[in-house]
C-alpha positions in Angstrom: -0.8 -34.5 -14.2 0.9 -30.4 -13.0 0.0 -29.4 -10.4 -1.6 -25.5 -11.4 -1.6 -22.7 -8.8 -4.9 -20.8 -8.8 -4.5 -16.5 -8.6 -2.1 -13.6 -9.0 1.3 -13.2 -7.8 1.5 -10.9 -4.8 4.3 -8.9 -5.0 5.7 -6.3 -3.3 6.4 -2.4 -3.2 7.9 -0.3 -0.1 9.1 3.5 0.1 10.2 5.1 2.3 8.5 8.9 1.1 5.8 10.3 -0.8 5.8 7.7 -4.1 4.4 5.7 -6.5 4.5 2.5 -5.3 2.5 0.5 -8.2 2.0 1.7 -11.9 -0.4 -0.4 -13.1 -3.8 -1.5 -11.9 -3.7 -3.9 -9.5 -5.1 -5.2 -5.6 -3.9 -3.4 -2.7 -3.7 -7.0 -0.4 -2.0 -5.9 2.4 0.6 -3.6 4.4 2.7 -2.9 6.9 3.9 0.7 8.1 6.4 1.5 10.7 5.9 4.5 12.4 8.4 7.3 12.9 9.4 9.8 15.6 5.6 11.0 15.9 2.3 10.1 14.6 2.2 9.9 11.0 -0.1 8.3 8.1 -0.4 7.4 5.2 -2.6 7.7 2.7 -3.0 5.4 -0.7 -4.8 7.0 -3.8 -5.5 5.2 -6.8 -3.2 7.1 -8.7 0.2 6.1 -10.6 1.9 9.2 -10.3 1.2 11.9 -7.9 -1.0 12.6 -5.1 -4.5 13.5 -6.4 -7.5 11.5 -7.8 -9.4 9.1 -5.4 -8.0 8.2 -1.9 -8.4 4.0 -1.4 -7.3 4.2 2.1 -6.0 6.3 5.1 -4.1 4.5 7.7 -2.4 6.3 11.3 0.3 5.1 12.8 1.2 5.9 16.3 4.9 7.3 17.2 7.6 4.5 17.0 4.8 1.6 16.3 4.4 -0.4 13.6 1.3 -1.9 11.9 -0.3 -4.2 9.7 -2.9 -4.5 7.9 -4.6 -8.1 5.8 -7.2 -6.7 3.2 -9.9 -9.6 3.0 -11.2 -11.1 -0.1 -9.7 -9.6 -3.1 -8.5 -6.5 -1.2 -9.0 -3.0 -2.7 -8.6 -2.5 -6.6 -6.7 0.2 -8.1 -7.7 1.0 -11.7 -4.8 3.2 -11.9 -1.7 1.9 -9.9 -1.0 3.1 -5.7 0.3 5.9 -4.9 1.4 6.7 -1.4 1.5 9.7 0.5 3.6 9.5 3.7 3.4 12.0 6.5 6.1 11.4 9.8 5.9 7.6 8.7 9.8 5.7 8.7 8.5 3.1 5.8 5.5 1.1 4.1 5.4 -2.1 2.1 2.2 -3.2 0.2 1.6 -5.8 -1.0 -0.5 -6.1 -3.9 -1.0 -8.4 -7.5 
């Protein structure tokens, strides 16, 4: 009998500026943020094309540091997709399914 994998595949998306990271319904499962030369932040919106609508997560990052976050259970549901509004951040990578 073949083995069976349960659950959804986790995928990644990376941005270095404001961007639509996911253009369909998904669950944000985790992230890694590389801070820039000054303190910064990333606001994640439940939106596939713009920094508007419902903010589902905001994370602040100190200058020249990295932050990571594993979101427990099923993650944060985004019914429209995920848009990242980036301020003073070198790079953000999200894990979603």
